[in-house]
Steps between C-alpha positions, in 0.01 A plus 500: 500500500574296809862614481372854515287422810807340658704810427236732637468286813874508552497874473220533748676273751828691449322831546332377821828371626663834427229691689527265800880531504481877493240512779708279723839648409562624857491134616734333244717784360717540813581125492590516130714822515638438849378840613300557810141600461446872575391572854134605535452873518366610841299827518481708814246771580632857458417677827575828668671313786737329253577836343583655841719209589682532162549872559669431838724238336601740218579766752750266666722531189567863598632412846874543551529133603216387280511212248629528148172356370167376613256237365131578478202284407310574180205627701718738703648642184166525324365695799787745467439536128134572551547727796787708355413498128270797505278316256128428516565135555417495870160665443368267236631157599390259764622170637850565368748208503860464406760231426843454350512279199856447367650846464169678485269667756137401438223721633136404454178658625136550419476825303191707424533576128175704478693827486739388230478663159507290187846357413508418129810281535307264728306363202245237616607557861341852484165328562618439859526873574224624726509180714685384810785270406803341650802682351849347530819705451835321462837667460829608646614777733779751442645802670505784247691750705540585870151532648312351198421150385251342269301177458562399134190307401584244231170307503140580583201272528140606526314203634652207303578709195854619421510869407679570170837672567398822309210538751706472817604862505149646433352261758753607765421867417144421600629383839745778549334819385746744651758683284765261374834576642807546283692179451212266584451227244164474314446174678637624830336598827716737693531503876724671761779327679744643757810649335719246681342210304742436213370182334222248511494136379208255469562127531496186712159585637594836646599858411843623606571869557864616511643799681663752263872552514580830668 
């Protein structure tokens, strides 16, 4: 009997130690693995001014003596996506912020979900529809063809809840209610880019746009 209690006590202690180790992994894991801790993600407000500044920077690529590439902040690129996407995103979001995390652009904002129709794939998250929630979109950027690009959303959070992958497409369709253009992925948000933008890369805390080869 006492052996059983000792065994149970050891299991409880081991479980508590495991929980504590997991919760503090950011402190000790880099020392054990030799890897640096990931840099904290810094969000910037998405503003019209940043969008206008990004537009001027992008236009410099078309100059005869212009650069071969430019680096933009996450907020500058997010402002371009929202302004040139032709979606309903600008009309229903407020306090938009953006950041670069690894090789992904992260856009978050308060979204009024009161006009959203039921999305069965959301499961328990469907109870959040009809309220105002912080929605976070994470994903990459790609140039589909001259003049067109898309934000490929790989992960969506509504509040603190992760949206199931099958529900990402239907949820984005609620944000972008215009006709879906040919070639746009189900998890993509299309936006216009100048035809002289040939490629885009996300990483090292910034977004790099490259001039297309002529």
